[in-house]
Structure formats: structure tokens, C-alpha cells
C-alpha positions as CSV (number, residue, x, y, z in Angstrom):
1,M,1.9,-19.5,13.6
2,Q,-1.9,-18.8,13.5
3,L,-2.2,-15.4,15.2
4,H,-4.6,-13.9,17.3
5,T,-7.0,-11.7,15.9
6,H,-10.1,-8.9,16.1
7,T,-13.1,-8.1,13.8
8,W,-14.7,-4.6,13.5
9,G,-18.0,-5.0,11.2
10,E,-19.6,-7.1,8.9
11,G,-19.2,-5.4,5.7
12,D,-19.4,-7.4,2.5
13,R,-15.7,-6.0,1.8
14,V,-12.8,-7.0,3.5
15,A,-10.1,-5.0,5.0
16,L,-6.6,-6.6,6.9
17,L,-4.6,-4.5,9.4
18,I,-1.4,-5.4,10.6
19,H,0.4,-3.5,13.1
20,G,3.5,-2.2,14.2
21,M,6.6,-2.9,16.2
22,M,5.3,-2.9,20.1
23,A,1.5,-2.9,19.2
24,D,-0.8,-5.1,18.6
25,H,-4.7,-4.8,17.3
26,R,-5.3,-2.2,20.1
27,T,-3.9,0.1,18.3
28,W,-6.3,0.4,15.5
29,R,-9.4,1.3,17.8
30,R,-10.2,4.5,16.0
31,V,-9.2,2.7,12.3
32,G,-11.1,-0.3,13.0
33,P,-14.7,0.9,13.5
34,A,-13.8,3.8,10.8
35,L,-13.7,1.1,8.0
36,A,-16.2,-0.8,9.5
37,A,-18.6,2.2,9.2
38,R,-17.5,2.2,5.6
39,G,-18.5,-1.2,4.8
40,Y,-15.9,-3.6,5.6
41,R,-15.4,-5.9,7.5
42,V,-12.1,-5.4,9.5
43,I,-9.7,-7.8,10.7
44,A,-7.0,-6.7,12.6
45,V,-4.0,-9.6,13.6
46,D,-1.7,-9.4,16.5
47,L,1.6,-10.5,15.3
48,R,3.8,-12.9,16.9
49,G,5.4,-11.7,20.1
50,H,2.7,-9.0,20.2
51,G,-0.7,-9.2,21.9
52,A,-2.3,-12.4,22.4
53,S,-0.4,-14.3,19.6
54,G,2.4,-16.7,20.6
55,R,6.6,-16.1,20.9
56,G,9.0,-18.0,18.6
57,A,11.8,-16.8,16.8
58,Y,11.3,-13.4,15.1
59,D,12.1,-12.6,11.6
60,P,10.9,-10.7,8.9
61,A,10.2,-13.5,7.0
62,L,8.0,-15.4,9.8
63,F,6.0,-12.0,10.3
64,A,4.8,-12.7,6.7
65,E,4.6,-16.1,6.8
66,D,1.8,-15.9,9.8
67,V,0.1,-12.8,8.2
68,V,-0.3,-15.5,4.8
69,E,-1.6,-18.2,7.4
70,T,-4.0,-16.3,9.4
71,L,-5.3,-14.2,6.9
72,P,-7.9,-14.5,4.2
73,A,-6.1,-13.8,0.4
74,G,-8.3,-12.0,-2.0
75,A,-9.1,-8.9,0.7
76,D,-10.2,-5.6,-0.7
77,L,-7.9,-3.8,1.3
78,A,-4.6,-4.4,3.6
79,L,-2.8,-2.1,5.4
80,G,0.2,-2.4,7.1
81,H,2.0,0.1,9.7
82,S,6.0,0.0,10.2
83,L,6.8,-3.5,10.8
84,G,3.4,-4.7,9.7
85,G,4.3,-2.6,6.6
86,L,7.5,-4.3,6.1
87,A,5.6,-7.7,7.0
88,L,2.7,-7.1,4.6
89,S,5.1,-6.3,1.6
90,L,6.7,-9.7,2.1
91,A,3.3,-11.3,2.0
92,V,1.3,-9.2,-0.6
93,D,2.5,-11.6,-3.2
94,R,0.6,-14.5,-1.7
95,L,-2.3,-12.6,0.1
96,R,-3.1,-10.5,-3.3
97,P,-5.5,-8.0,-1.7
98,K,-6.7,-5.5,-4.1
99,R,-5.2,-2.4,-2.6
100,A,-2.3,-2.2,0.0
101,V,-1.5,0.2,2.1
102,F,2.0,1.1,3.6
103,S,1.9,3.5,6.5
104,D,5.0,4.8,7.1
105,P,6.4,1.3,6.4
106,A,9.8,0.3,8.2
107,W,11.8,-0.3,4.9
108,H,15.1,1.6,5.7
109,L,16.3,1.6,9.0
110,A,19.3,4.0,9.7
111,G,21.9,3.0,12.7
112,P,22.3,3.6,16.7
113,A,23.6,6.6,15.6
114,E,19.8,8.0,14.3
115,G,18.1,6.5,17.1
116,M,17.7,2.8,15.6
117,D,19.2,0.5,18.5
118,P,16.9,-2.5,19.3
119,E,18.3,-2.4,23.0
120,L,16.7,1.2,23.5
121,F,13.8,-0.3,21.7
122,A,13.6,-3.1,24.2
123,R,14.0,-1.0,26.9
124,F,11.4,0.9,25.9
125,K,8.8,-2.0,27.5
126,S,9.2,-0.4,31.0
127,A,8.3,3.3,29.8
128,P,6.6,5.1,32.2
129,R,3.1,6.7,31.3
130,E,4.8,10.2,31.5
131,R,7.8,9.5,29.1
132,I,5.0,8.2,26.3
133,R,3.2,10.9,27.0
134,A,5.8,13.6,26.2
135,M,7.0,11.8,23.4
136,N,3.4,11.8,21.6
137,P,1.8,15.3,22.8
138,R,-1.1,14.9,20.2
139,W,-1.9,11.3,21.3
140,E,-5.5,11.0,22.9
141,E,-5.3,9.8,26.4
142,A,-6.8,6.4,25.4
143,D,-4.1,6.2,23.1
144,V,-1.6,6.4,26.0
145,D,-3.9,3.9,27.9
146,V,-3.2,1.2,24.8
147,E,0.4,1.9,24.5
148,L,0.7,0.7,28.1
149,E,-1.3,-2.1,27.8
150,T,0.5,-3.3,24.6
151,L,4.0,-3.1,25.9
152,A,3.0,-5.3,28.9
153,V,2.2,-8.2,26.9
154,W,4.8,-7.1,24.3
155,D,7.7,-9.9,24.3
156,E,10.6,-7.2,23.6
157,A,12.8,-9.7,22.2
158,T,11.4,-8.8,18.5
159,A,12.8,-5.7,18.6
160,L,16.3,-7.7,18.0
161,V,15.0,-8.1,14.6
162,L,15.9,-4.5,14.0
163,G,19.5,-5.2,14.5
164,R,19.7,-7.7,11.5
165,L,17.5,-4.8,9.2
166,V,19.8,-2.0,10.2
167,G,21.4,-0.3,6.9
168,T,19.6,-2.6,4.3
169,D,17.5,-1.6,1.5
170,L,14.0,-3.0,1.7
171,L,12.0,-1.1,-0.4
172,P,10.3,-3.0,-3.0
173,A,11.1,-3.1,-6.5
174,A,7.3,-2.5,-7.7
175,P,4.2,-2.7,-6.6
176,V,2.5,-6.0,-6.8
177,V,-1.1,-4.7,-6.4
178,P,-2.4,-0.8,-6.6
179,S,-0.2,0.4,-3.6
180,L,-0.1,3.5,-1.4
181,V,2.7,4.8,0.6
182,Q,1.8,7.1,3.7
183,I,4.7,8.6,5.5
184,A,5.0,10.9,8.2
185,D,6.1,14.3,7.9
186,P,9.1,14.2,8.3
187,S,9.8,10.4,8.4
188,F,12.7,8.6,9.8
189,L,12.1,5.6,7.5
190,I,11.1,7.3,4.4
191,S,13.5,10.3,3.3
192,P,12.1,12.4,0.7
193,E,14.7,10.5,-1.8
194,R,13.1,7.4,-1.4
195,A,10.0,8.9,-1.5
196,S,10.5,10.0,-4.7
197,L,12.2,6.5,-6.1
198,L,9.0,4.9,-4.7
199,E,7.1,6.9,-6.8
200,E,9.6,6.5,-9.8
201,R,8.9,2.4,-8.9
202,G,4.9,3.1,-9.5
203,F,3.8,3.6,-5.8
204,E,1.5,6.5,-4.6
205,V,2.8,8.4,-2.2
206,R,1.2,10.9,0.2
207,S,2.4,12.6,3.1
208,V,0.7,13.7,6.6
209,A,1.5,17.2,7.4
210,G,3.3,17.1,10.7
211,A,2.7,13.6,11.7
212,G,4.4,11.5,13.7
213,H,5.6,7.6,12.8
214,T,2.1,6.4,14.3
215,I,0.2,8.1,12.1
216,H,-3.1,7.2,12.9
217,R,-2.8,8.2,16.4
218,D,-0.7,11.5,16.0
219,D,-3.3,12.6,13.5
220,F,-6.3,10.5,12.9
221,D,-8.4,12.9,10.6
222,G,-5.6,13.6,8.5
223,F,-4.5,9.7,8.4
224,M,-8.3,8.8,7.4
225,A,-8.3,11.9,4.7
226,S,-5.2,10.5,3.2
227,L,-6.5,7.4,2.8
228,E,-9.4,8.8,0.4
229,G,-9.6,7.5,-3.0
230,W,-8.0,4.4,-1.2
231,I,-11.0,2.9,0.5
232,Q,-14.8,2.9,0.4
233,P,-16.5,6.3,0.8
234,L,-18.4,6.4,4.0
235,R,-22.3,5.1,3.4
236,P,-25.0,6.9,4.0
237,L,-26.8,7.3,7.4
């Protein structure tokens, strides 16, 4: 499936952004311009079932196929959050970016007892502003607005993918390209034990202190700081 995309910047380097469950390209409202300011042409997708992209069957392999079909191979940077991190890990051998960043990737989902109930995720589509604000006290008001807008166009059937992944170990055996795993503090997806295992397998792992799962909205400055050395420095004015 050819996905809807949004682009920031006209730099001579290319950065790819892949969002997580329930979101779309608008989740990167600050990240896209920030990378553009560092000289990137930034391309963000709406995964199938999200944003302005088409609907259909939902499966991690299909998310990855769509990304490969839509995005250019050989980009300077590819960054995926949560479900987008999983999709990127399944596509990275074909996309072959120079560097990959996996932001709190969905590589291990616990069961309903730990809050990973697909039905609860699906029902979140109708969450009111007050609940979103209460769950995300560090978000800017614009991020709450974006969350409501993206939920309105999200196909909640994508959440059923979670049920098929519960208890499955999807940690990559090794990085295909130089790779950073960026984790929340604490992360409900990447435990300290799994973080250590990823380091043993050759991934660099960095934690953003106090940030929740959507690191780039919980602590934008911490998110960008944790990417230093993995992205271009700011261009001089």
C-alpha cells in the first residue's frame, strides 16, 4: 500500500519518521521541523489505518511492506516510535538507512494484566480531552489537540494487532545498520533486562529520564538531546 506522507525541509540529507499506534505524521509536529533545521528533508508516513492512508488488513509484516513501498531506500536516518519502531525493524534490511533509531519500540508486549488489552486500546478512540490531558500531564496543549485529531481518523481495528503480539519476543537478533534504541523511563516495552540484552547484541541504548512512552511529546528537549551523535548538528544561522 502506498502511504500518505508529509515532508518538512529541503535538505540534502533524508530522514524518515514512522509513528506509533493511534497517531499519524502529526505526532512529529516538533521533530520534523527540528530535523529540517539540521539540514534534513524529513518524510513522515501515515501507517495503514492511520491518518490519510488507506485501510485494510493489519499485521506487522504489512506495516513494514507499506513502509518499504512508500519510503526511499538509503536514507541518512530512519526513526520509528512504538509500532513504528517495530515496522522499521522489519523493514530496515530493505530500507537500509545509514542509521536507525528505535524510540521505545514495540518489541515485547505484556498481557492484559499489565495493561496491554487490545480492546481497551480500541476503546481509547473515543477518549475525551480530559482523559488524554490527565494521562499526559507533560504534553503541550497542541499535542492534546493533535491526539484528538488523529484518534478521530484512526481505524481502531489496528489495535487488534496487539492481541497477536502479546508475549512474543520481537527483539532483533542484531542491528542491520548502526542503531540506537531510545527508551522511556520507565519503559513498559523495554525492561532493564531487555535493554541490557540489546546492548549485548550491538545496539546503543539510551534512556530519557522521566519520559513516558511517547518520548518526543513528553520531553521534546530530552528526546532531541538523546539523539545527539546520531543526527546532524544544528546548522549555523
